[in-house]
C-alpha positions as CSV (number, residue, x, y, z in Angstrom):
1,X,-261.9,-34.4,27.8
2,X,-262.6,-32.0,24.4
3,X,-266.4,-32.4,24.5
4,X,-265.9,-30.9,27.9
5,X,-263.8,-27.5,27.2
6,X,-266.3,-27.1,23.9
7,X,-269.5,-27.6,25.8
8,X,-267.7,-24.6,29.1
9,X,-267.2,-22.8,25.9
10,X,-270.5,-23.1,24.9
11,X,-271.9,-22.3,28.0
12,X,-269.5,-19.6,28.1
13,X,-270.8,-17.9,25.3
14,X,-274.4,-18.4,26.2
15,X,-273.8,-16.4,29.3
16,X,-272.4,-13.8,27.2
17,X,-275.1,-13.2,25.4
18,X,-277.2,-13.4,28.1
19,X,-274.7,-10.4,29.7
20,X,-275.4,-8.3,26.7
21,X,-279.2,-8.8,26.7
22,X,-278.8,-7.5,30.1
23,X,-277.3,-4.7,28.8
24,X,-279.2,-3.4,26.8
25,X,-282.4,-3.8,28.7
26,X,-280.2,-1.5,31.8
27,X,-279.7,1.2,28.9
28,X,-283.2,1.0,27.9
29,X,-284.2,1.5,30.9
30,X,-282.1,4.5,31.6
31,X,-283.5,6.5,28.7
32,X,-286.3,5.5,29.8
33,X,-285.8,7.4,33.3
34,X,-284.0,10.6,31.5
35,X,-287.5,10.6,29.2
36,X,-289.2,11.3,32.1
37,X,-287.1,13.1,34.9
38,X,-287.1,15.7,31.6
39,X,-290.7,15.3,31.5
40,X,-291.2,17.3,35.0
41,X,-288.2,19.4,34.7
42,X,-290.0,21.9,32.7
43,X,-293.8,23.5,33.7
44,X,-297.0,24.7,31.1
45,X,-294.9,27.8,28.8
46,X,-298.8,29.9,29.8
47,X,-297.4,30.3,33.7
48,X,-293.5,31.5,32.2
49,X,-292.2,34.4,32.0
50,X,-291.0,35.7,28.7
51,X,-287.0,35.2,29.2
52,X,-288.1,31.7,30.5
53,X,-289.8,30.5,27.3
54,X,-287.6,31.6,25.1
55,X,-285.0,29.8,26.9
56,X,-287.6,26.7,27.0
57,X,-288.1,26.8,23.0
58,X,-283.8,26.8,23.0
59,X,-283.4,23.9,25.9
60,X,-286.1,22.4,24.2
61,X,-284.1,22.5,20.5
62,X,-280.5,20.9,22.3
63,X,-283.5,18.3,23.6
64,X,-284.5,16.8,20.7
65,X,-280.9,17.3,19.1
66,X,-279.9,15.7,22.4
67,X,-282.3,12.7,21.8
68,X,-281.8,12.0,18.8
69,X,-278.1,12.0,19.7
70,X,-279.3,9.1,22.0
71,X,-281.3,7.5,19.8
72,X,-278.5,7.3,17.2
73,X,-276.4,5.9,20.1
74,X,-278.6,3.3,20.9
75,X,-278.9,2.1,16.7
76,X,-275.3,1.6,16.7
77,X,-275.8,-0.2,20.6
78,X,-278.1,-2.8,19.0
79,X,-276.2,-3.3,15.8
80,X,-273.4,-4.3,17.3
81,X,-274.7,-6.8,19.9
82,X,-276.7,-7.5,17.0
83,X,-273.4,-8.3,15.4
84,X,-271.9,-9.7,18.7
85,X,-275.1,-12.0,18.7
86,X,-274.7,-13.6,15.4
87,X,-270.9,-14.3,15.9
88,X,-271.4,-16.4,19.1
89,X,-274.5,-18.2,17.7
90,X,-272.0,-18.6,14.2
91,X,-269.2,-19.7,16.7
92,X,-271.8,-21.4,18.7
93,X,-272.5,-23.9,15.7
94,X,-269.1,-24.2,14.8
95,X,-267.6,-25.7,17.7
96,X,-271.0,-27.9,17.6
97,X,-270.3,-29.0,14.0
98,X,-266.7,-29.7,15.0
99,X,-268.1,-31.7,18.4
100,X,-269.7,-34.0,16.2
101,X,-267.3,-34.3,13.7
102,X,-264.9,-35.7,16.1
103,X,-267.4,-37.5,17.6
104,X,-267.7,-39.5,14.5
105,X,-264.6,-39.6,13.4
106,X,-264.0,-41.3,16.6
107,X,-266.1,-43.9,16.6
108,X,-264.7,-44.1,13.1
109,X,-262.0,-45.4,15.0
110,X,-262.5,-47.6,17.6
111,X,-263.9,-49.7,14.8
């Protein structure tokens, strides 16, 4: 019965790990979509009036700052996901070792 609980817990941890990977992939897709959308929002500079070019330079500066902030947030997200994956993996390994030890002790007790 204890082994079944440990197996269920291990499966749950694996599911969480897969979900974290899916979340990261979704964030990458969102960022890619936003970048593609932004690229279509600005026309060639030679066709723009001077006031528009000045606005565009200002917007580009803001975009670069936004992009740096997004990349920093993405790095933090990557670190968080990596840390969670490592913690889940360590927990799985600890549970597997505990299950093996329990099984060994049961076998010794049966003798």
